[in-house]
N, C-alpha and C positions, 0 to 999 in steps of 0.2 A: 678542367679548363687548361688551354694551351695556346701558344702563339703559332700563327700560320703566316708563312711568307708568300707574298703575291708579286708577280711581275706584270707590268703593263707596258706595251710598246706603242709609242706615239711619235709620228714623224721620224721614224728610223732611230728613235732614242728609247731606251729601256728605263723604266722607272720601277723602283721597288717600294713596297710598303708592307706593313705587318698588321694583322688583325688578331684580337683576342677572341678565341672561340671556345664554346662550351658544348658538351654533349648533353642532349635532353632526350627523355623518353616521350614518344608520341604514340597515337593509335596505330600509325603506320610503321612503328619500330623506332630504333635510335636515330636521331638526327643531330646535326651540328648547327649551332646558331651563333652568329657573330654578336659578341657582347659589346665590343668597342673597336673602332678603327684607330690604330696607333700611328700610322704613317711610318716615316723613316725613324729609326731609333738613333739617338734619343729625341730627335725632333720630328716634325711633320712637314710635308709639303703644303704650301699655303694656298694653292690654287683651289678655287671653288669651295673654300672652307671658312668657317667663322671661328675665331679663337676667343679664349677667355678675355683677352684684352679689349675685345669689341662688344662685350656683353651690354654695357651701358647704352651703346648706340642702338643695339637691337631692341632692348627694352623700351627705349624712347621712341621706337618706331622708325628709326633711321637705319636702313641697310648700309653696312659699311662697304666702301669701295676703296681699293688700293690706289694710292697716289701714283700717277705715272712717273713722277720724278722721285719717288721714294728710293732711298739708297738700298742696294742689294743687301740681303741679310748675310750674316757671317756664314762661312762655309760650315757644313755639318761636321760634327766630331763623331767619329766612329768608335764603337766599343764592342767587344765580344761579350755576348749575353748567354748565360746558362739558362736555357728555357725550362729545364726541369725544376728550377727553384723560383720560377715566376709565381707571384701570388697577388691577390687583390685585397686591399684593405680600405677602411674608412668608407663603407657603403652608406650613402646618404640619399634621402628623398630629394629629387631635383625637379621633376617635371611640373608638378602642380604649383610649387612656390615660384618657379620660373615664369609660369603663365600668369599667376596672380601678381607678381611684381611688374610684368609687362603691362597689365591692366592698370595698376597703380600709377605707373609712369605716364601712360597714355591719357589718363584722366588728369594729369598734371597735379596730382596730389602731393608729390614730393616738392614741387615748386611752391604750392600753396602753403604747406607747413613750414618751409624755409622762410617764407615771407611773414607768416602769421605768428610763428613762435620764435621770438628773439632768443639768440644764443645766450646762455648764462654760464653757470659754473658746472652744469651737468656734463658728465663724461660722454654720454651717448645722447645725441640730439633727440628731443621729444618727438619730432616728426618721424624719425626712424623707429622709435618705440611704437608710435601709432601705427606705422606700417606693419610691424611685427604682430601687433594685436589683431589687425584687420586680416592679414594673410592667414594667421592661425584660425580665425573664425571662418574664413573662406575655404580653407583646405581641410581642416580637421577640428571642428568646434570642440573646445574644451575649456577648463578653468585656467586662470592665470598660473596657478600652481602646477597644473599639468603641462602648460606651455614651457615653464621654466625648467621643470625637472626631467621631462621626457621629450616633448615634441621638438623644441627648437634644436637641440643637440643632434637630432636624427635627420635634420634637413641640411640643404646646402646654402642656407641663408647666411651663414658666417662668411662664405666666399662671395655671395652676391651683394651683401650689405656691408661686409668688412666689420662685422660685430661678432666677437668670439662668444661661444656659449657661456663662459663663466661670467660674462657681463649681463646676461639676461637672467634675472632672478625675479621672484614674485614681488618683492618690495618695489623694484624698479617698474614692473608692469602695473602695479596698483597706482604708483605715482604718475605713470603715463596716462592712466584713465583720468586722474584729476586734472592733468594738464590739457587733455584733449577736449573735455566737456565745454569750456568757455568758448570754443570756436564753432559750436554747433550751428548758429545762425549764419555765420560767414560761409560755412560749407554749403548751405542751401543756395546762396547766391553764386558760389563757384560752380556748382553743378549746372545751374541754369545756363551759365556762359559756356561751359565745356560741352554740354549736350548739343547746343546750337552749332558749335564748331565741328564736332565729330559726326553728328547725325543730321544736322539741319533741322533739329526739333523746334517746332513752334509750341507756344504755351497758351494757345487760344482756348483749348479744352483741357480741363483738369478733372481727374477722377478722385473721389474721396470716399473712404470707407474706414471702419473702425474694427479693431479686434482687441483681444485681451490676452494677457499672459500672467501666469500665477507664480507665487513664491513658494519655495521650500523653506518653511520656518514661519514664525509669527510676524516678522518685519515690523515690530512694534515701534521702531524708531523712524519709520517712514509713514508720514501722514497720508500719502497717496495710496498706500496699500489697504484696500477695503474689500469687503465681500460684496459681490454683485453678480450679475448674469455672466456665467462663465461659458465662453465659447470653446473651452478646452475640456468641458465635462469634469471640472474639478471645483464644484461649489464648496468643498470643504476647505479650500485654501483662499487666502487673501490674494488680491490681484491688482494690477493696474491696467488701464485701457490705453490703447495706442491708436491714434488717428493718423492715417497715411495718405499723402497726396502724391499721385503719380501722373505721368503723361499718358496719352492713349497708347503709346508704344510700350508702356509698362516701366518706363524709367522713373525711379523714385526721385522725388523733388524735395519733399519736406515731410516732417512728421511732428506730432505733439503728443505728450504723455498726459493723461488725465487720471483723476481718481478712479479707483476700481469700481465704485458704485455709481458712476456717471452713466446716464442713459445716452444713447447715440444722438438723439434729437437735440440734446442740450450742448453738444460740442460744435455744432455747425458754425455758430456765430463767431466763436473764437478762431477757428481755422480760417474762415473767410477773411476776418479782420487781419490775421497774421499774414496771409498771402497778399492782401491789399497793401499793407504797410511795406512789405518787402519788394513786391513786383508790380504794384499798381493793379487796376481792375479793368482797364480798357480791353474790350473784346474778349472778356473772360466768360467761359461757359462752364458751369459746374455740373458734373454728372454724379448722382448719388442714388442709393437704393431707397426703398420706401421707409426703412428704419430711421432715416434722417428727416423725413418730411413732416412738417407742421405748417400751419398757416402763418405763424409768426416767422418761421425761417424763410418761407417763400416771400413774405412781405419785406423782410430784411434784404433779400437778394434783389428784389425789384427796386427798393430804395437806393441800393448801391449801384444801380445801373448794370447789374450782372445778369447774364442769361443762365438758364437752368434747364436740365433734363433729368427728371427724377421719377423713381417708381412711386406708385400710388397704392394705398391700402385697397385690398380686394373688395371691401365693402362698397367702394365707389362704382363697381361694375354694375350695380343695380340701376344706375342712371342710364346705362347703355344696354339694357336688356334686349330691346328691339334690334339694336345693331348686331348683337351676337347671333340673332336668328337669320339676318339677311346674309346673302351669299356674295357680297361685293368685296371679298377679301383679295389682297395683293400678296402673292407668294414671294418671299424673300430668300427662303431656303427650301430644301426638299420637304421639311416637316414644319415650317414656320410660316404663318400668314399674318398680315398686318393691315390696318386701315386707319385713316385719319378721321377724327371727329372734332367739331368745335366744342368749346366749353359749354356745358348745360346752363351755366350761370350768366352767359353772355360776356364773360371777361375776355381780355386779349390773351387767351391761352389756347393751346391745341392739345388734344388728348390722342394718344396712339393706342389703339386696341391691338393686342398681340395674342395669337393663339398657336400653341405648339402641340402637335399630335403626340410627340413623345411624352410631354407632360400630362396630356389627357390620359393616356394609358397608365402612367405611373400613379397619378392622383386617384384614379378610379380603383386601381388595384389596392392601394393603401387604405382607401376609405371603405371599400367593400370588405376587406379583411377585418377591419375594426367593427364594422356593422354586424357582421356575422358573429364575431366574438361577443360583442356587447349584447346582442339579442339572446344568445345562448346563456350568458351569465344572468341576465334579467329574468329569463324563464326559470332558471334554477332558484333564484331568489324568490320568485313568486310561488314556486312549488313549496319552498320551505315555510313561507308565511302562511300559505293555505293549509299546510300540515301542522300549523301551530307549534313550530319549534320553539323551545324555551328561550333560546338565545335571540329570537326575533319577535318577542312579544311586546317590546318597547318601540314606539313609533320613531323616536329620535335615533335609536340604533339602526332601524331599517333605512331611515333617510341618509344616515352617514354611509351605510353600505352602498346606496345608490350613488352618492356623491363620489365615492372612491372609484366606482366603476366608470362614471362619466369622466373622471380625471384620467384614467388609464386609456380610455378610448375617446379622446376629445374630438377627433374628426367625425365620429358618428353620433356624438351625444345629442346634437340638435335634431336628429331624426326621430327621437323618442320623447313622448310626453308621459311622465310617470306621476301618478297620484296615489298617495298613501293616506288612508283614512282609518278611523276607528268606528266600527259599527256595534250596535248592541247585540249581545248574545247571552241569553239567560243561562245557557248550558255551560258557559265558561265561568271559571272561578272568579275572575275579576268583573264579570258582567259585560266586558267589551272584548272585541277581537279585531286584529288588524286585517285590513283588506288592501290590496294593491291592484291597480289597473295599468296596463301597458298599451299605449297607443302610438302608432307610427305616423309621422307627419309627412305625407306624400308631397306636399308643396315644397318643403325644404329639400327633399331628395331630388325633385325635378330641377330646382334651381341649381343645386350642386352639380348635377350632370350637365346642365347647360353651360355652366361657368368653368367646368374642368379644363385645365390647361390654358386658361386665359389670364392675362395680367394687363395692367393699364399703366401707361407712361404719361407724364404731364410736362409740358414745356411752354416757355414763352418765346422760343425761337420762331422766327417767321421765314416763310419761303423755303422750308425744308420738306422734302418728301418723306413718306413713311419709312421707306427702306433705309435712307440715310440716318434718320433718327434712331431706328432700331439698332443699326450696326454701331452707332455711337454709344448707345446705352449698354450693349453687350460688351463693350470694352471694359466694363467693370470686372469681367472675368480676369483681366490682367492684374488687378489689385488683389483679387482673391488668390490668384496664383502666387503673388508676392508674399502674402501671408503664409501660404503653405511652404514656400521656399524658406522663409525666415524661421519658421518653427521647426521644420523637419530637417532641412539641409544645413542651416546655419546656427541651430541650437539656441534660438531666442528664448525658449522655455525649457525648464523652469528657471526662475531667478533665484540665485543663491545669495546675492548681495543684500545686505540688510540696511545699509545707509542710503539715503535718498540720492546723494550725488553719484555713488557707485552704480546704483540702479540705472540712473539716467545715462551714465557713461557706457554701461553694458549695452543698452539699447542703441546708443549712437554707433558703437562698434559693429553691432549687427546690421544697422542701417548702411554703414560703409561697405560691409561685405555684400549686402544686397545690391548696392550700386555696382560693385565689381561683377556680380553674377549677371545682372541685367545688361551691363555693357558688353560682357562676353557674348551674351545671347544676340545682341544687335550686331556685334562684330562677325559672329558666325553667319548670321542671316545675310549680312552684306556680302559675304564671300561665297554665298550659295551653299552653305554647309548645314542648313536646317537651323533649328533653335533648341538644341538639347545640350546645354552646358554640362549637365550632370554626367552624361556619357563621356564627353571629352575630358572632364576632370578625372574620371576613373581610368581612362587610357593614359593620361599624362602622369598619373601616380605610379605607373610602371617604369618610368624613366628615372634612372638613378645616377648620381655622381659617385665616382669611385677612384681610388688610387691604384694604379698598376705598378707593382714593385718588381724591378728587373735586377737580377744579380749579375754583375759583370765579372770578367776574368781577373780584373785588378782587385777584386775583393770589395768593391764599392757598389752600393745599391743606387739604381736610378729610379726615382719616384715620379710618375707621370699622372697628373690629375686629369681625368677625362669624363665624358658622359656616355652612357650606354646608348647604343643605336636603337631607335624606335622600330616597331613593326612597320611594314611597308604602308599599310593603310593610314597609320598615324603620321608617318613621314609626309604622306600626301596632304593630310589635313594641315600640318604645320607649314607646308609649302604654300597652301592656299591662304593661310593666315599671315604669310610673310613673317614667320617667327622661327628663324633657323636656330638650331641648337649648336653650342660650342663644341664641335667634334674635335677640333684641334686641341690636343692636351697641352698642359703647361707643366714645366718641371718644378718640383717642390723641393 
């Protein structure tokens, strides 16, 4: 790594600046890469550059502009530098925390916590500690102990937040969780206001779904930690269920934590009541999948004057068997067809029949695979019974074997009728012998082939066409994507906290990190940069803060704190986002 001098001529005047350059090996051979632009030593020229003193304005979304009446800066002080003794120290992660802090400020969370959390005797404001917890979850999900011992000290947050690493310890982080939790409901109202200001979001349509997350440990002190249906394939662990409400754009609005053994359908009334108390119910439409549907829930929504668009159990397709045969489908996508049908009960409801060619092929392949397997296993069982195997001479034993096979191949079980009986056989020692008959039900198989790839939606919305209703319902993929992001990218699972309040606070921090993630996605989408925050975060992680130490001829070191220059494509992205980096170094 070495310094390189540059000269630039403009309007018959010559300007000098320095860059920090390193040699790197590439497939094309050795190349030189600029690590940082240092400007004039020991200072930098200020034109077209953002300095560290303007970071807060940049993070708040206000691009700094120099005052025309600003007094001229002091003349530069020149020094002779020994370039052979130049070194780099204090390398810190800068890019992802800089981006996360910009999102935090643009969501006005700093102002919210300043107002919500009154200052007390604490040395570090609880709002700042909440910011650290959220940024750690957003950038590098880990435990509070990991944040205090390793992560925070390797980031540039001490410069950006003015909180030294020795002030961030696990005890203070745990107490910050306790201070953050009481403001959960107020945060929901804050996000509704901010979403409207930033993105013009309306809240006429709300999407609701539920997931679960499991504990490492017994969590015996948490009454909500129960065994139930695990969506994480961990039935051996206790869990809690989390109901999440989002907008059609995927922006998280609110959530609630339920006991781990609660079924989805029993959570709807609580969520609807919570949202009605906080935001009212005028012009509200709820979109939910079929796991939330019951007649009681639909009746509750109708009584509260709410609209709904919900999935329906596949068994109701039997009422529309003739409609599946008719060819008056409306194509909404290359492989999706829909049609509207009135309620068979004559109620003020509309049903939307949907058929997907992709789902047809998938369901048939899965069912046929199980049918072939089940048929082969049943034939093996029949051969063993006919051969009078000793282990299958008891009728109850044979019936249990059939039950286990049906459980393994549940999709194909209804296609077979199995009868196990005992018939008299004088040649047998017991005088009786087992007999088994296997019969295939063709009518069930025909109905399965007809209904493959079909599903049914139910709504009390009036005046909506089939295409609009289908696209609204497909918005549930946004909430499913939010669950995937929360669990895989933000480390929602597993839960290590054993106390109920700490568990709730952990989920709240993950919720705040999800808000940052979705806000970044909307920000990128609005700038025409797609909607892949994961890739942008990976790129931003390569930007580092560093100190360049220059040894002068006077025997004194000059220390300049600066930020590494991003690759060209990342620089273009940051320019589109209007998020300049502080290239201008500051003397330390």
